[in-house]
N, C-alpha and C positions, 0 to 999 in steps of 0.2 A: 726809597724802596721801589724796586721794579715790580711791574705787574707780570703776571704769568704769561699773558699774551705777548708782551714785548720780548720776554725771554724765549718764547717759542719761535718768533720770527728771526731771531739771531742765530738759532742753531742750524747747522748744515743738514741737508737732506741726505740721509745715508742709504735710502732705498730708491731703486729706479722703478718707475711705473712701467711695467711691460704690457699692459693692456692694449695700448695703441699698436705695439709691435705685433702682438698676437692677431689683432684685427687685420693688419696688413698681410700677415702670413696667410691667414685663412682666405682673404680676398684673392691673393695670388694663386693659392691652391685651387680655388674654384675656377679661376680663369684658365689655368692649365688643364684642369679636368674637362672643361667644356671644349677647348680648342684642340686638344690632342686627337680625339676621334675624327675630327674634321680633316686634320692633316693626313691621317692614315688612309682615308677614302680617296684622296686625290693623289695617291702614290703612282708614280710612273713605273711601269713594269717593262722589262725586256724579256721577251719570250725566248726560251731556249731553242736552239736549232740543232739539227743533226747533220753530220758530215756525210751520212749515207743517203743516197738518193732513193726515193721510193720508185719501184718499178711501175711503169705505165701499164694500166689495165686496158685491154682492148675494148672497143666500144660494144662489141657483141656480148661481152660479159657484164655490162653495166645495165642494171635495171633502175628505173626511176619510179619513186613513190611520191605522189603529191598529196598534200592534205590541206584543205582550205579551212577558213575560220568557222565553218559549220561542221567541221570534223568529218567531212566526206573524203574518203580515202580512194585514191586512184593509183593503180599499178599499171604503168605504161599506158596511161590515158584511158583505162578501163575501170569503171567504178566497182569497188569491192568492199565488203565489210571486213572488220578486223579479224574475225575468226577464219574466214576463207583466205584472207591475205596470209595468215600464219601458215595455213596448209599449203598454199601455193609457193610460199618462200621455202618451205621444207622440201617440196618437190624440186624446185629450181636448184637448191643447194645440193640435193642428191644427184641431179643430172650434171651439175657443173660445180665442182668444189671450189673454184676460184671466183665465185660469184661476188660481184660488188654492187652496192646499192647506193643511190644518191637520193636523199630525202629533200623535197622541196616544200618546206612549210610556209604557211601564210604568216605574215608579220603579226597579225592580231590573234594568232592561234594560242589557246591556253597551253601552258607548259605541260600540264598533266596529259594532254592528248599526245604531245610529242613523246613523252615518257612511255605511254602505252605502246606507241609504234616502235620505239626502241626496244621495249621488252619483247615484242613479237619478233624482231630481228634477232635478239639474243636467243630466244627459244629455237629459232631456225639455225642457230650457230653461224650466223653471217658476221664476219669480223671486219670486212672491208666496207666501211660505211662513211659516207660523206654527206654534209649538209650544205645545200646550195644557198649561197647568199649573194647579195648584190652590193657593190660599193656605194656608199653614200655620196650624193652630189652636194657640193658645198656652194 
């Protein structure tokens, strides 16, 4: 007479244990979830260009606004506060509708200060705005 334990060892395994497969699938899912955002941040972008050339603005129509890291604003090397700057820009725009402004911000300037300056330019309805930058040396 056979024992029950011997009979059990001779029977074939009719079920597949899928627990290790699920563990592997979850590990791969976690790896892909972690690495996907890293790949998106290092994306190479090609900036679109236009076939239409921008017309050159005469130097007499360009005003320079500098703002340093202490948020001191200068209009053509004259210190002004933000409220009087807005009034001066409105007067300049009224006198010259083709007025252009170049902003020279400090590298350590908080972004919110630059946004306040851009808001003042928008209130004066000045649309020709440039931000002066310097190429990095490698």
